[in-house]
Structures are given as structure tokens and as C-alpha cells.
C-alpha positions as CSV (number, residue, x, y, z in Angstrom):
1,M,186.1,115.9,128.8
2,L,185.0,112.7,127.2
3,I,181.5,112.0,125.8
4,G,180.8,109.5,128.7
5,E,181.9,111.6,131.5
6,V,179.9,114.6,129.7
7,A,177.0,112.6,129.8
8,R,177.2,111.5,133.4
9,R,177.6,114.8,134.4
10,S,175.0,116.6,132.4
11,G,172.3,114.0,132.4
12,V,172.1,114.0,128.6
13,S,172.7,110.8,127.3
14,A,175.7,110.2,124.8
15,R,173.1,109.1,122.2
16,M,171.4,112.5,122.5
17,L,174.8,114.2,122.4
18,R,175.4,112.6,119.1
19,H,172.0,113.6,118.0
20,Y,173.0,117.0,118.8
21,E,176.3,117.1,117.0
22,S,174.4,115.6,113.9
23,L,172.2,118.8,113.9
24,G,175.0,121.1,114.7
25,L,174.0,122.3,118.1
26,V,177.1,121.1,119.8
27,R,180.4,120.4,118.1
28,P,183.2,119.0,120.3
29,S,186.0,121.3,120.3
30,G,188.6,118.5,120.0
31,R,189.6,115.2,119.4
32,T,191.9,112.8,121.7
33,G,194.8,111.0,120.0
34,S,192.7,107.9,119.5
35,G,189.8,110.0,117.8
36,Y,187.5,110.4,120.6
37,R,185.2,113.5,121.0
38,E,186.5,115.5,123.6
39,Y,184.3,118.5,125.0
40,S,185.7,121.7,126.5
41,G,184.1,123.9,129.2
42,E,182.3,126.2,126.7
43,D,181.0,123.0,124.9
44,I,179.5,122.0,128.2
45,R,177.8,125.2,129.0
46,R,176.3,125.0,125.6
47,I,175.1,121.9,126.4
48,F,173.2,123.3,129.5
49,H,172.1,126.3,127.4
50,I,170.3,123.6,125.1
51,E,168.7,121.6,127.8
52,S,167.4,124.9,129.7
53,L,165.9,125.9,126.3
54,R,164.3,122.6,125.7
55,S,162.6,122.7,129.4
56,L,160.9,126.1,128.2
57,G,159.3,124.1,125.2
58,L,161.8,125.2,122.3
59,S,162.2,122.8,119.6
60,L,165.8,122.0,118.6
61,R,165.7,124.2,115.5
62,E,164.6,127.0,117.6
63,I,167.2,126.3,119.9
64,G,169.7,126.6,117.2
65,R,168.4,129.9,116.0
66,A,168.3,131.2,119.4
67,L,171.8,130.4,120.1
68,D,173.4,131.0,116.8
69,D,171.4,133.9,115.0
70,P,172.4,137.5,116.3
71,G,169.1,138.8,114.7
72,F,166.8,136.2,116.6
73,T,164.1,137.8,118.4
74,L,163.7,135.7,121.7
75,S,160.8,137.8,123.1
76,A,158.6,137.0,120.1
77,L,159.2,133.4,120.5
78,V,158.6,133.3,124.1
79,G,155.3,135.1,123.4
80,D,154.3,132.4,121.0
81,L,155.5,129.8,123.4
82,I,153.0,131.3,126.0
83,R,150.2,131.4,123.6
84,Q,150.8,127.7,122.6
85,T,151.1,126.7,126.1
86,R,147.6,128.3,126.9
87,E,145.9,126.5,123.9
88,R,147.4,123.2,125.1
89,I,146.5,123.8,128.7
90,A,142.9,124.6,127.5
91,A,142.8,121.6,125.3
92,E,144.0,119.4,127.9
93,T,141.4,120.7,130.6
94,E,138.6,120.2,128.0
95,L,139.6,116.6,127.7
96,L,139.9,116.3,131.5
97,T,136.5,117.6,131.9
98,R,135.1,115.3,129.2
99,L,136.7,112.4,130.7
100,R,135.3,113.2,134.3
101,R,132.0,113.5,132.9
102,I,132.1,110.2,131.2
103,D,133.3,108.7,134.5
104,A,130.4,110.2,136.5
105,V,127.8,108.4,134.6
106,D,129.7,104.9,135.6
107,P,129.6,103.3,132.0
108,T,129.2,99.5,131.9
109,G,130.9,99.2,128.5
110,W,132.3,101.0,125.4
111,E,128.7,101.4,124.1
112,D,127.9,103.5,126.9
113,V,131.2,105.5,126.4
114,L,130.2,106.3,123.1
115,Q,126.6,107.3,123.6
116,V,127.7,109.8,126.3
117,V,130.5,111.2,124.0
118,A,127.9,111.5,121.1
119,L,125.4,113.5,123.7
120,L,128.2,115.5,124.8
121,Q,129.1,116.6,121.3
122,A,125.6,117.3,120.6
123,L,125.1,119.5,123.5
124,G,128.2,121.6,122.1
125,S,126.7,121.6,118.5
126,K,125.9,124.8,116.5
127,S,122.6,123.5,115.5
128,A,119.9,124.4,118.0
129,D,117.8,121.4,117.1
130,A,120.8,118.9,117.8
131,R,121.1,120.5,121.3
132,Q,117.5,120.3,121.8
133,R,117.7,116.3,120.6
134,A,120.6,115.6,123.0
135,A,118.6,117.4,126.1
136,L,115.4,115.3,125.4
137,S,117.4,112.3,125.2
138,S,119.6,112.7,128.0
139,V,117.1,110.8,130.3
140,D,117.5,107.4,128.6
141,A,119.5,104.4,129.8
142,V,122.9,106.3,129.4
143,P,122.2,109.9,130.9
144,V,124.2,113.1,130.2
145,P,126.2,114.0,133.1
146,V,124.4,116.4,135.1
147,E,127.4,118.8,135.1
148,A,127.1,119.0,131.4
149,L,123.5,119.6,131.5
150,V,124.2,122.6,134.0
151,E,126.6,123.9,131.8
152,A,124.4,123.9,128.9
153,A,121.4,125.2,130.5
154,L,123.5,128.1,131.8
155,S,124.9,129.1,128.4
156,E,122.0,128.4,126.2
157,T,120.3,131.1,124.4
158,E,117.6,129.3,122.4
159,P,114.2,129.5,124.3
160,N,113.2,125.9,123.1
161,V,116.5,124.5,123.9
162,A,116.8,126.0,127.2
163,G,113.4,124.6,128.3
164,A,114.5,121.5,127.1
165,L,117.7,121.4,129.1
166,R,115.5,122.7,132.3
167,W,113.1,119.6,131.6
168,A,116.1,117.3,131.6
169,L,117.9,118.6,134.9
170,A,114.2,118.5,136.6
171,R,114.6,114.8,136.0
172,S,118.2,114.2,136.8
173,G,117.8,114.3,140.5
174,D,119.3,116.7,142.9
175,G,122.9,116.5,141.4
176,G,122.5,119.6,139.5
177,T,121.0,121.9,142.1
178,A,124.2,122.9,143.7
179,L,125.7,123.7,140.6
180,L,122.6,126.0,139.2
181,A,122.9,127.8,142.6
182,E,126.5,128.7,142.1
183,G,125.0,130.1,138.8
184,L,123.1,132.8,140.9
185,G,126.3,134.5,141.9
186,S,127.7,134.8,138.2
187,P,128.9,138.1,137.2
188,V,126.9,137.7,134.0
189,A,123.1,138.7,134.3
190,A,122.0,136.4,131.6
191,V,123.7,133.5,133.3
192,R,122.0,134.3,136.7
193,E,118.5,134.5,135.0
194,R,119.2,131.2,133.5
195,A,120.2,129.6,136.7
196,V,117.2,130.9,138.7
197,Q,114.9,129.8,135.9
198,S,116.6,126.3,136.2
199,L,116.2,126.1,139.8
200,A,112.4,127.0,139.5
201,E,111.8,123.8,137.9
202,M,114.0,121.9,140.3
203,P,111.9,119.6,142.6
204,G,112.7,119.3,146.4
205,G,113.4,121.1,149.3
206,E,117.0,122.0,148.5
207,A,116.1,123.8,145.5
208,A,113.5,125.5,147.3
209,E,115.9,126.7,149.9
210,H,118.3,128.2,147.1
211,L,115.2,130.1,145.9
212,R,114.8,131.4,149.3
213,H,118.2,132.7,149.5
214,A,117.7,134.1,145.9
215,L,114.9,136.4,147.2
216,A,117.9,138.5,148.6
217,S,119.7,138.6,145.6
218,P,120.9,142.3,144.5
219,D,119.5,141.2,140.9
220,I,115.7,142.3,140.7
221,V,115.1,139.7,138.0
222,V,116.5,136.9,140.1
223,R,114.3,138.0,143.0
224,R,111.3,138.0,140.7
225,Y,111.8,134.6,139.2
226,A,112.4,133.4,142.6
227,A,109.5,134.9,144.2
228,L,107.1,133.3,141.5
229,A,108.7,130.0,141.7
230,L,108.3,130.1,145.7
231,G,104.7,131.3,145.5
232,A,103.8,128.5,143.3
233,R,105.5,126.1,145.8
234,G,103.3,127.6,148.5
235,V,106.4,129.5,150.3
236,A,105.0,132.5,152.2
237,D,108.3,134.3,152.3
238,A,107.5,135.3,148.6
239,V,104.7,137.6,149.5
240,P,106.5,140.9,149.8
241,T,108.4,140.3,146.3
242,L,105.2,139.3,144.7
243,I,103.2,142.5,145.9
244,G,106.4,144.7,144.9
245,M,106.1,143.2,141.4
246,I,102.1,144.0,141.2
247,V,103.1,147.6,142.4
248,E,105.6,148.0,139.8
249,G,103.6,146.2,136.9
250,R,106.4,143.6,136.3
251,N,104.7,140.2,135.6
252,D,101.8,141.4,137.8
253,T,99.4,139.1,136.5
254,D,101.7,136.1,137.3
255,A,102.5,137.6,140.8
256,A,98.9,137.7,141.6
257,D,98.4,134.2,140.3
258,A,101.2,133.2,142.7
259,L,99.6,135.2,145.5
260,S,96.2,133.4,145.1
261,V,98.0,130.1,145.5
262,L,99.6,131.1,148.5
263,A,96.2,132.5,150.0
264,S,94.8,129.0,150.1
265,D,96.2,129.1,153.5
266,T,93.8,131.2,155.9
267,G,97.0,132.9,157.8
268,T,98.8,133.6,154.6
269,A,95.6,134.9,152.9
270,D,95.0,137.4,155.9
271,E,98.8,138.4,155.8
272,I,98.7,139.2,152.0
273,A,95.4,141.3,152.5
274,T,97.0,143.3,155.3
275,R,100.1,143.8,153.3
276,V,97.9,144.9,150.0
277,L,96.0,147.5,152.1
278,D,99.3,148.9,153.7
279,R,100.8,149.2,150.1
280,L,97.5,151.0,149.1
281,A,97.7,153.3,152.0
282,L,101.1,154.7,151.1
283,D,101.1,158.3,149.5
284,T,104.0,156.9,147.1
285,T,101.7,154.2,145.7
286,E,100.4,155.7,142.2
287,A,97.2,155.2,140.6
288,P,98.0,152.3,138.1
289,A,99.6,150.5,141.2
290,R,96.6,150.9,143.4
291,G,94.4,149.6,140.7
292,R,96.4,146.4,140.2
293,L,96.8,145.8,143.9
294,T,93.0,146.1,144.1
295,Q,92.5,143.7,141.4
296,A,94.9,141.1,143.2
297,L,92.5,140.9,145.9
298,A,90.3,139.0,143.8
299,G,92.2,135.9,144.3
300,I,92.6,136.3,148.0
301,P,89.8,134.8,150.3
302,G,88.9,135.4,153.7
303,T,87.3,138.1,155.8
304,T,90.4,140.5,156.1
305,A,90.3,140.8,152.1
306,S,86.6,141.2,152.0
307,R,86.9,144.1,154.6
308,A,89.5,145.7,152.7
309,L,87.3,145.6,149.5
310,V,84.5,147.2,151.3
311,E,86.9,149.8,152.4
312,L,88.1,150.2,148.8
313,S,84.9,150.4,147.5
314,D,84.6,154.1,148.9
315,D,88.1,154.9,147.8
316,G,88.6,158.3,146.5
317,D,90.2,157.0,143.3
318,R,86.9,156.1,141.3
319,A,88.7,153.2,139.2
320,V,89.7,151.6,142.3
321,A,86.2,152.2,143.9
322,L,84.7,150.7,141.0
323,T,87.0,147.7,140.8
324,A,86.6,146.9,144.8
325,A,83.0,147.3,144.3
326,Y,82.7,144.9,141.3
327,L,85.0,142.1,143.3
328,L,82.6,142.5,146.3
329,Q,79.7,141.5,144.0
330,L,81.4,138.4,142.4
331,R,82.1,137.5,146.3
332,D,78.2,137.7,147.4
333,A,77.5,136.0,144.0
334,R,79.4,132.9,145.3
């Protein structure tokens, strides 16, 4: 079969077939009387083998070794190809992500593009100072894409940088709220904690709703952060978790402060006082926890809290009774 017919049937151009011949990959088995190349059936099978191996990403040099070297280890080469392909996919994915993020800020010119690229690179810097500067400058004329800010916030380990990133996110609008909420379901505890801390600083009802859902999280740390944030926002759903924090002695001072904010509403104040009394009445509530609960009543106004303190001033636990009596004196003095 002549070279033109081989090219037509195989889909490999005559020019490429001549290139294969120059490399020694395929040598036509014969020549016609006029000197034209003539390919045998075995030659054509070899051409198809070459094309199949090329489709796997092998170089022509590697293909020659694979076809002609009896000691060639194909499995090792395939393993290398898998590794190289994964690296290439990761690099292409990173590039695609960067391009999407640049497109998301709708740049008006190359100067904007270059600024965004510089900020993205700074967010990924090994220098904490560089990352912090990038976060603080992200609310300028050309902001960092919110997706990049969320990714940085969920992975940041330096407290000062993390605070700057949360500040930047809080000023970026609601765009990052849903992405942060996804972080609450991360299998990594540190990521879940960063997500709820960031949501706690996000303004608006959407963030508050995600924090409400976080009160049911199986992660106790997430529940505590969510309760503190909701308490500061005046959301009464946080009351049971806040009282639980006081009982457990975990951020109990912050929890008591949050309860006092919630107690600015009369109905919520009575609910808090009632719940505190209920916990005090449980046999499982130990003495240190009873003392903290009594102290928490200091920030709860209203008649229910006052009656609770009167009852507690006669409590069998002397420390509780003295604390309640002292708090009653303070109320009378007001």
C-alpha cells in the first residue's frame, strides 16, 4: 500500500508518516519499481499502535522504546503518565479558578486585572504580613473576589491575618455567606471553627439564619460560637446553648454577657431566669456551675430574676446564697 493510501486510511498525514520514518518508528517494508514507499499490513498495524500510544500522552521517543525494547517496563511509564496527568489537571484547574475569580470582579482594563492577580498572589503568600496586607487592601477600588477571600479565611492559621480576612469578608456584601456556610460541614474541625467565626462577623439576615442552623451542629465548638454571635444579635434561640456554656464553664463570661443582651427584652429576660432556675434545681448541676448560674442572673432584669435571687439567697449552698444576697443588694441600690 502506497503512502497516500496509508495516510487516507489511517488518518495520519503523509508528512507525519515520513517523520515517523525519519525517527525509525515505521520503516516501509518495501519499495515499488518506481521507488515509492510501500507499506505492508504489519507496517500499518504498527502505525495504529503508535497512534494509540500517542493518545495516552507518550512521546515519540517513549513510543519507540515501548515498541522495540523487550526490557521496557510499561507499567512504570503508565504510572508516570498518571502522575503527570494529575499534575497537569491540578495546574489547569488552578488556572481556571484564577481566571474565574478575575472575571468575577468584572475588571475594566489590564490595570485592574494586574491588581487582582497581585492580590490573589499575596493571599497565597508564605508571609503572614503579605497576606494581612492583601486582606486589608481587598476593599479598595478593585476588590479581591469573595470566593478567594472565603478560601483564604477558611485556611488561615495566623490570628491577625484571620481577623483581617473576616473584616474584609464582612465588607464584601452577602456574596461570601453561602460559601462560608458550606465550611460548617467540613470534615476538618479547624475549618468548621473558622467558618462559624467568619459567619459571626457577617452582617445581615442570611448569616443569622446560617448561625441558627449551626446551633444544631454536632460540633460543640460551632454551636458555642453560633450562640455567642446570635446572642449579640438578640436572637433568643441561642439561650439554651448559652446557659449550657455557663454550666460547663466554657466561655461562661461571654455567654453571660450575651444573655444580658438578650434580656433587654422583657419576655426573653423572664425566659432566661426561668431556665436558669430550672438548671439550678437539677441534682446533676454541680456546685461550681450553680455559682456561675447565680452570677449570670446579675445581668438579667425583671421580677422573675429578682424572685429567683430571693429564693437562692436561702440556698443550702453557702456560696450560692451569699452571691444571690449580694446581687439583691445591688438591685436594691439601683
